[in-house]
Structures are given as C-alpha cells and as structure tokens.
N, C-alpha and C positions, 0 to 999 in steps of 0.2 A: 404899841406895836409889838414890843418884846413879850408882853403878856399873851397876845394872840398867837405869837410864834410858839411860845411855851405850851399853850393849850393844844395847838395843832400837833406839836411834837409829841406831847403826852398821848394824844389821841392815836397818833400813828403807831407809837410804841404798843399801846393797848391792842390796837387792831392787828399789828404784826404778831404780837404774842398769841392772840386768839387764833390766827391762821396757823401758827406753828403748832399750837396745842391740837387743833383740829386735824392737821396733817398727820399727827401721831395717833390720835384717838379714833379717827374715822376707820382706818384699816383694822385697828384692834377690835372695835365694836363690830365691824363687818365679820371678822373671823369668828368672834364669839357667837354671834347669832347664827352664822353659817354652821358652825360645829354643833350647836344645840339642835338646829333643824335637821341636820344630816343624821343625827342619832335616831330620830324618829323615822326618817326615810329609809335608812339602812335596815331597821327592824321590819319595815313594811316589805322591802325587797327580799329579806330573809324569809318572811311569811309566804311571799309569792313562790319562792324557790321550793319551800316545803310542800305547798299545795301542788305545784307542777310535778314534783317528784311522785307524789301520791297518784296524781292523774295519770302519769306515764306508766306507773306500776300496774294500774288497772286497765288502761286503754291502749297501751303500746306506743303512745306518742304524746306530745304535749298539746295542751289546749291552745288554740290559736286566737282566743278572745277571752276577755274577762267574764263575759256572760256565761260561756261554757264552764269556765273554771269555778265561778260562784255557784252555778247550778249543781256542779259535781259535789262541791263542798256541802251543799245543803241536803243532798239526797243520797250520797254514797255512804257505804258502810265499810268499816275497816276491821279485818280479822285480827284479834288480839288473843294472847294467851294469859289467862288469869292464873297467877302462881301463888301457891301456898306451901310453905315449908321448903327446906333445902337439904341436900344430901350432906351428911357429915363426912369428915375425913375417913372415919372408919368404914362407912358405907362405900365410899369411893375406892378405898384400898381393897375392899372385898370384891370389887369388880362391877359394882353398880354404876350405871350411867343414867343421865337424864332420860334417854330413850327407853332403856330397860325398866327403869322405875315407873315411867308412865305406863308401859305395857303391863306391868304387874298390877298397878292400881286399877287400870281399866278392865282387867280380867275379873275384878270383884271377888277374887279368891282370898277370903279373909285370912286363911291359914298362911298363905304365901306372903300376903301383905304384912302380917304381924311378924312373920319370920324375918322379914327384911327391914322391919322398923319403919314401915311407910304409912302408918295410920294417919299421920297428919300431913302427908304429902299429896298435893293436888296440882294438876296441870289441865285446866279446862279451857277449851276454845270458845270464844264468843265473838259476836259481831256487834260493834258499837258505832255510833254516829261518827262520821269522819271529822266533823267539827270538834266533837268531844275528845276524840282520840289524838288529834294533831294539834288543836288549838284550845286546850282547856283554859277557861278563864280569860281568853283573849277575844274570841269572836263568838257571836250567837247568830241565829237565823235572822235577827233584826239588823245586825251591823256588819255582817260578813261582806256585804256589797262594797264596803269601804276598802277592802283589801287591794283594789285596783286604783285607788285614788292617791294622788301625790299630796302629802301634807303641805300646808302653806302655799298651795297653788290655786286657790279659789275653785276647787273642784275638778282640776285637770286629771286626766287618766295617764298612768304610766304607759310608755310606748312598749308594745308587746309584739315581738317577732318570733316566728317558729320556723324551723326547717326540719320536718320530720323525715325528709328523704336524703339527708346527708349520708354519704358513703365515705368511710375512712380509707386509708391507703392500702388496706388489705381486703377491701370490698365488703366490709360489714356495715350494715345500716346503724347509724348512731344519731337518733333524734336530738336536735338542738333547740334551745330557746334562749331568748334574751329579753329581759325587762329593764327599762331604763327611764331616766328623766334627766333633763339638762338643768344647768345652773339657773338659766333664765326662767325655768318653770317655778322654782321655789325661792329665788332670791331677787326677783324683779322689783320688789318694793324697797330694797335696800339701796345704798349708794351706787349710782349708775356707773361711775368710773371704776369703782372697785370691782363691780360685776364684769365690766369689759376687760379689766386687767386679768382676772382669773381665767376668763374664757380664752383670752389671747395666750396666756401662759400655757394652758393645757394644749392648745392647738400647736404651739411651737414645739412642745414636747412629744407631739404625736399621740396624745392621749384624749380619751373621750371627755368632753367638757361637762361633766356631771357625774352621776352615779348610775351604775348598771350591774346587773348580775347575769351570768351566762354569756354566751356568744354564739351567734348563728353562722359564723364563717369558719370556726374551727373549735373542736372540743376543748374545754378548759375546766371540766368537772364542775360546771355551773358555779364558778368562783365569782365573787363580787370584786369590782376594781378597787375597793377599799381594803381588801384583804391581802 
C-alpha cells in the first residue's frame, strides 16, 4: 500500500511540475510566435500605406478596395528624377542652385555648361513602373495580389475602410483610410486562452484588438497602432 501511495505521490508531483512549467512556457511561446508573425504583418501594412499614398497622390483619394489598389500598382507609372552628379561647395557659393543648374544643362549651351562646371551634371525626368519605383525587389506582377492578404490567416484579406469625404475642423477635405486585421485573424491556431486574454486586455484598455494603420474617424498621419 505504501508503494502505491509513493507512486501516486510521485506521479502527482510530476504532473504538477508539468502544469507549472506549461503555465510559464505557454504564454512565452504564444508571445514569441505572435511577435514573429506581427513583424511580417506590420511590413504588409506598411506596404499598403505606401501603395495608398501613391494612389491618393495620383487619384486624389484612397482606393476603397484591394482590387483597385492592386490594379493601380500593376498599371500606374511614377515620375522620377534620374540624378547624375552633384553641385560642389564652390558652385553653391557662386550662386548655383539645383534649379539654375538644371536650366543651364537643358539649354544645351556647352560654353555656359563648361563655364559652370556642369559637364557631368544631369537631372532627367522619367516615368517608371509603380511597382519598380515603390516596391523594388518586393513585389512583382505575379505576387502583388498578396499585398492585401493577412499572413498566417489562411488567405484572409485585411479589412480596408476609406473615408474620402472627411472634412477637418476648418472645412478642408482630408481623405482617410484604414487597413487592419484582428488577433483572431492570425493567432487563432495558437493557445485559445492566451488569445482570449490578449483580446480582453486590449478591449479593457480601449485599444484595437489587433494591428491597424490609418484611421477613418480622425486624421492620424496614417500611423500604425504599433508605432
């Protein structure tokens, strides 16, 4: 009988130790996985912000769907200035500016160009692919559709809201947009109780239970809630 009690006691100690360890390791592993995933999601939200900024610059407002945004990225061109050479301190002290130097070079007057030492100075305007200009080495025509997809969500799309009619307190139109995803969208395969805990904490703090960039209720300079 004593042997059985000892065995049961030992088993209880082992089981209790296991639960103690798990109670410590579970939230640690949850946070580690969450942080790793959120790095990718934040990068995606930053990409969306960049794309929306370019869209607004050319269209006057934000895209209200990812279909429109992706189509814009695939077809739009961005004006860029190709730079060659720079003005020296001596040239700047003599009164030359970027604008005046460009004017001299574009005049094609070689005597004036040489007199000002601008033989190797160029400022040419060109139009390049929006994808190439804004997302070099990140997106291509084949994978840019993924910009609206939430990583680790089994293909879910970011929530996208737009308010292109917002008027600020002095009556000026300030288009607004917001892209977001909730914790449940990309952490649902992790420990359920830890997920509920983090959602409950954010709600008690009056914060959005997830990640988002921008705000459709008031201007915030398109900041992310992780910044």
